[in-house]
C-alpha positions in Angstrom: 0.1 0.1 -0.2 0.9 3.4 -0.9 1.8 6.5 1.3 2.6 9.2 -1.5 1.5 9.2 -5.1 4.9 10.3 -7.2 6.5 10.6 -10.7 10.0 9.9 -12.3 12.4 9.9 -15.0 13.3 6.7 -17.0 15.7 5.8 -19.5 13.2 4.2 -21.5 9.5 3.4 -22.3 10.7 -0.3 -22.3 11.3 0.4 -18.5 7.8 1.6 -17.7 6.0 -1.7 -16.9 8.8 -2.9 -14.1 9.1 0.0 -12.9 4.7 0.8 -12.3 4.6 -2.9 -11.3 8.0 -3.0 -8.4 7.2 0.7 -6.8 3.9 1.5 -5.1 2.6 4.7 -5.5 4.1 5.2 -9.0 1.4 7.2 -11.3 3.4 8.8 -14.0 6.8 8.4 -15.6 8.7 10.3 -18.2 10.9 8.8 -20.4 14.2 10.2 -21.2 15.0 11.9 -24.8 17.2 9.7 -26.8 20.1 11.8 -28.6 19.3 9.4 -31.8 15.7 9.3 -32.4 14.3 6.3 -33.9 11.7 6.0 -36.2 9.3 3.8 -34.0 8.6 3.4 -30.4 6.7 1.4 -28.2 3.8 1.6 -26.0 3.5 -0.7 -23.1 -0.1 -2.6 -22.4 -1.2 -1.3 -19.1 -0.1 2.5 -20.0 -1.8 5.4 -20.7 0.3 7.1 -23.2 1.1 11.1 -24.1 2.8 11.5 -27.1 4.4 15.1 -28.3 6.0 17.0 -31.0 8.5 19.8 -30.2 6.5 19.6 -26.7 2.7 19.6 -28.1 0.8 17.1 -27.6 0.2 15.2 -30.6 -3.2 13.4 -31.0 -3.8 9.5 -32.2 -6.1 9.2 -35.2 -7.9 5.6 -35.0 -8.7 3.7 -38.3 -12.3 4.8 -38.0 -11.2 8.4 -38.1 -11.9 9.3 -34.4 -9.2 11.1 -32.8 -7.8 10.8 -29.1 -5.0 12.5 -27.3 -4.3 9.2 -25.4 -2.1 6.7 -27.7 -2.6 3.0 -27.4 -0.2 0.3 -26.9 1.7 -1.2 -29.9 4.4 -0.5 -32.0 4.0 3.2 -33.5 5.8 4.5 -36.5 5.0 8.6 -36.5 5.9 10.5 -39.0 7.7 12.8 -39.2 10.3 10.9 -36.7 10.6 13.9 -34.0 7.3 13.0 -32.2 8.2 11.0 -29.1 6.3 9.7 -26.1 6.3 12.2 -23.4 4.3 10.6 -20.1 3.4 7.3 -19.5 0.5 6.8 -16.6 -0.4 4.0 -15.3 -3.5 2.1 -15.8 -3.2 0.1 -12.4 -5.4 0.9 -9.2 -3.3 2.4 -6.7 -4.0 1.8 -2.8 -3.1 5.0 -1.0 -2.8 5.0 2.8 -4.0 8.6 3.9 -5.0 9.0 7.2 -8.9 9.6 8.0 -9.8 12.8 9.4 -13.3 12.7 10.8 -15.5 15.8 10.5 -18.6 16.7 11.8 -21.6 17.8 9.5 -24.0 20.9 10.2 -26.1 18.8 11.9 -23.4 17.1 14.7 -22.8 13.9 12.7 -19.0 12.5 12.4 -18.3 11.2 8.8 -15.3 9.7 7.6 -14.6 10.4 3.8 -12.5 7.9 2.0 -11.6 9.1 -2.0 -11.0 7.3 -5.1 -8.7 8.6 -7.9 -8.9 6.9 -11.4 -7.3 8.4 -14.3 -8.8 8.3 -17.6 
């Protein structure tokens, strides 16, 4: 169980799955930009990927013509080659252990609040 949520930098996209499975509380990773940019990249399953070109978000166009800012898992051959994966967000459920503080309502009833966050 995680006690904090955090993000980190990683050397490559391939490292993301291992880091998400071993580090509790890791929500977002930023792959390092390679000096020699390749003409393809892979997005691991279990991640939401944001792809950018010169710092601006790049949309993915599905075969049916719909567009999304989130790229699907798999092998991609972007054109032009300076398009890169800028952020990967985990799709795993993260249990966050935070101290719960009881609050009093207007009619003097004590209430405990649990919060769940889901990234879409």
